[in-house]
Each structure stands twice: as C-alpha cells, then as structure tokens.
N, C-alpha and C positions, 0 to 999 in steps of 0.2 A: 555906147555899145551896151546891149542887154547882157546881164550875167544872171544865170540862173541861181536861185537861193537868196537873191538880195534885191532890194528895192523892186522895180517893176517886174524883174525876172522871178521874184518870189510869187507874184501874183500868177504868172504863167505856170510855174511849178505846181501850185495848189490846184489851179483849175484843171490841169492836165492829169494829176494823180488822185485828187480828193473831191471832185465836183459832185460825185455821187455818194458822198459821205463814207468813202471807203475807210477813212480813219476810224469811224465808229464800229464798222465791221471788224477792223483789225484788233481794236481793243477788246471787243467781245470774244474773239478768237483766243486771245491771250487769257482772258478770264475764265475760259472754259477749263483751263487747267490750273491757273494761279488763283487760288481761293482765298488766301488770308485777307482780312479786312484790317484797316487801320494801320497798314504797312506804309513805311517811308519809300518813296519810289524816286529814282533818278533817271531822267531822259537825257541821254547823250546825243547831241545833235538834234535838238528839239525843233528846229526851224521856227514856224510861226506858232507853235504850241498846241496844234490840234489834238494830238494824242495825249499830251500832258493834261489838257483841260478835260478831256473825257475821263481820264482816271480821277481827277479831282472832283468831277461831278458825282463819281461813285463813292466818294468818301475817303479816298486815299490823299495822304500828304505828298505832294510831288514838287520836286525841283527840276527845272529844265535848263540845260546849258547848251550854248551854240557859239561858234566862232563869229558868227555875222551879226554885227550890232543892229542892223535894220530888221533882221528876223526876230531878235529879242525885243525890239521896240514894238513890233506888231504883237507878239505874244503877251507882253505886259499890257498892252491896250486892251486885249481880248480878256485878259485875267482880272480886270479891275474889280469885278464883283465876287471873285473867288478868293477867300482867305487861305485856302489850304494849298496854294501853288505859288511858287516864285520862279522867276527866270533871271539867269545871269549870262553875261558874255564871258565865255571861257574857251580856251583852246585846249582840248583833251590831250593833244600831243606835246604841248609845252608847259601847261599850268598843272599845279598840284590840286587835287580835288579832296584831300583828306580833311581840310578845313570846313567842307560841307557837312561833315559828320558821317554817320554810318547809315547805310540804306539796306532794306530788306530785299528790294528788287531793283535791279539796274538793267536798263535796256537800251539798245541803239539800233533802230531799223531804218531802212531805206539805203542800206549799203554804205552808211556813213563811214564805217571803219576801213572800207576799201580805199578811202581818200587819205588815210593816214599813211605816212611813208613806211615801207615794208620793214625796214630795220628799226622803226620806232614802235610798231605794234606790240611786241612782247613787253616793253616798258608800259605801254597803255593798259595792257591786261594786268600787269602787276599793280598799277595804280588802282584799277577797279577792284581787284581782289582786296586790297588794303582798305577799301571803302565800303566793303559789303559785310553785312552782319553774318553771324555764324548761321549755317544752313540757308543763307540767302541765295537768290537765283540771279543768274546773268544770262540775258537773252540778247542776241544780235544776229546780224546777217552780214555776209560778205560775198563778193563775186567769186566764182569758182573757176579755177584753172584745170580744166578737164578736157579730154579728147573723146569724141570729135567735138571741135569748138565751133559754135555758131558764129559766123562772121557777120551775118545780117539777121535782125530780128524784125519781122513785120508782123504787127498785131493783127488779130482777126477783125471782122467788121464790127463787133460789138465792144471792142477794147479801145483803150485810149489811143489815139492816133499819133504815136511817137514811133518813128522808124530809126533803129539803132544799128549803126555799122561799127564793127569792132575788129581790132587786131591785137593779137596776143604773142607775146614772147613767152612761150611755154617754159623755157629754161629759168626765167626769172619771176614770172608772174606779172610782168609789166603789161598793162592793157591800155590801148588807146580806143576811146569811144566818141562817136559823134552822133548826137541825138537830134533828128529833125522834127520839130513839133509842127505838124502839118496845118493845124488850125490857126497857128500864130505866125507862120512864115519865119520861123526862128530855128537856128541851128546852134547847138552847144557842144563844145569839145571838152573831154575830160581826159586826163592822164591819171589812171587809177591802178589798183593792184588786185590780182586774183590769186586765190590760195587753193591748194589741194586740201582735201579733207584732212589728210594726215598731218599737214603743216598746222592746221588750226587746232586740231586736237592736241598735238605736241605742245604747242604754245600755251594752251589752256592748262594742260597738266603740269607743266613747269612753272606755271604762275600760281598753282595751289588750287585749281578747280578739279572737281571729279564728277562722276555720273554724267558724262558728256553725251549728249543726244544731238542729232541733226535731222532736219525735215525740210521738205519744200513748202510746207504750209504752216502757218503760225499756230494752228490748233494741234500740231504734232500728232495727228490721227492718221492722215492719208499716208499710204505707203509711198516710198521713194521709187518712182518708176523711170524717171527721165534719166537717159544715159549721159546727157550733157546738160545738166542744170545750169542756168544762168547764175543763180545765187542760191544759197542755202541759209536757213535759220539754224543757229546753234543755241542750245541752252545748257547750262552747266550749274552745278552746286558749288558753293564755297566750301572747300575742304579746310584742312589745317594750313595755316600761314606758314610759309617756308622762308 
C-alpha cells in the first residue's frame, strides 16, 4: 500500500506539489518579509528537506525535523554538500525540542500542524515558544473550520491535478479528507483537524505569542478575500514567556 509522505508515496507527494519548483517560490515569498541573515531556522515537518535546503543555500543555519524516517533519509542524502543544515527524526507531538537550542525563525507549512491531535496542539505551541528566541517569528498554516465549507476542491486546468473530497464536523473541527492524485491513480485518506481563526489566535496568545497575523498567501501582502479559505498562514512574534 502506498502511503503519502513516506517511501514511494513521498515521490508522489513531491511531484504533485513541487515539480515546478514551488518550494523555491515559497521560500522567496517568506524572504520578502523575513529579512534577517545568519539566523537559526527550524523546519517542523520538513519532509524531504526541499524548503530547508533552499534556506541553507541562502546562508541560514537550518534544522529540519520530521516524524517519517524515510523522509529524513532523503533529506540527509540531499544535504550531503551543505554544512549549514541538519535533519532529525522527531515527533513534534511527543518529543521535546528544547534540546535543539533556540531558533530565530520556526516554520511549519503544508498543513503539518493540522495532523497533530487537537488536544495536543496547545502543548506543541508551548514547546515552540520555549524554543524560539526573543522577538523570533513563528510561521505555520492549518486547515480552516469555516462556513460555507467546500466539500470538493477541483483544481483549475493549470494547477496540480489532485481532487480533494472533504467532510467536516464543524462542532469539533474533525475533518476527513480523500485526495485523488489523478496522474498517479492513487487516493490517500487523511483524518485531520480544522480550526477557526479565533481558536488559533487564542492558542497562540495563551502560549506567549503576540502580533498575530493571518493571510492566504505566504507573502502576507494580498488581502484576505476568500469567504471560505481552505487553509490560512499565521505568523506571530514571540512575546514574554508565561
């Protein structure tokens, strides 16, 4: 059985999402507003390391962590010529990350945190706050629990051909998703969590983050116009530890 994010499924994931070097575009969008150099960066849910390596190429010191050993093996293979990046197998939900040191910028994109159990997410936010330096930035995205809810997402002609069918329990945020990867004859099921904007900002605030912003785009420039966004990016500053 193929499983997305590991072994042969990881190849499908990368071809479906990053075959047109989208990871480079995403890093450039982040660097349009995150300007410091020589910063320490933590990539949570780094998968095969594409984004982490792009940051390393630009002079940042990067640590990537992921729960999947085969993804970390691929990332390490790719990073053999880069001294400023390292990859570790870690479970952000269960493992402590304070031993990795302090980071100036921590990010987790690709809706990684929507895979964390809902009752565990506040604890994950606290772990991240404890591992981020003063005035550091935390960037991530999660699936959104909003009405009206799109039950089927069909991409346009020029987009990646993945058709998503979704069901939401709006009272809990529990979300069931089935993605059909048309070019591969492959369907993947996920049970994940969606959040309201108020839930996310509340958890961030109680974890010691402030100056919280959200956007549909990684450059945080475009206005938020979608009434029912599939997911949103959030960025926050580390405030006082509580």
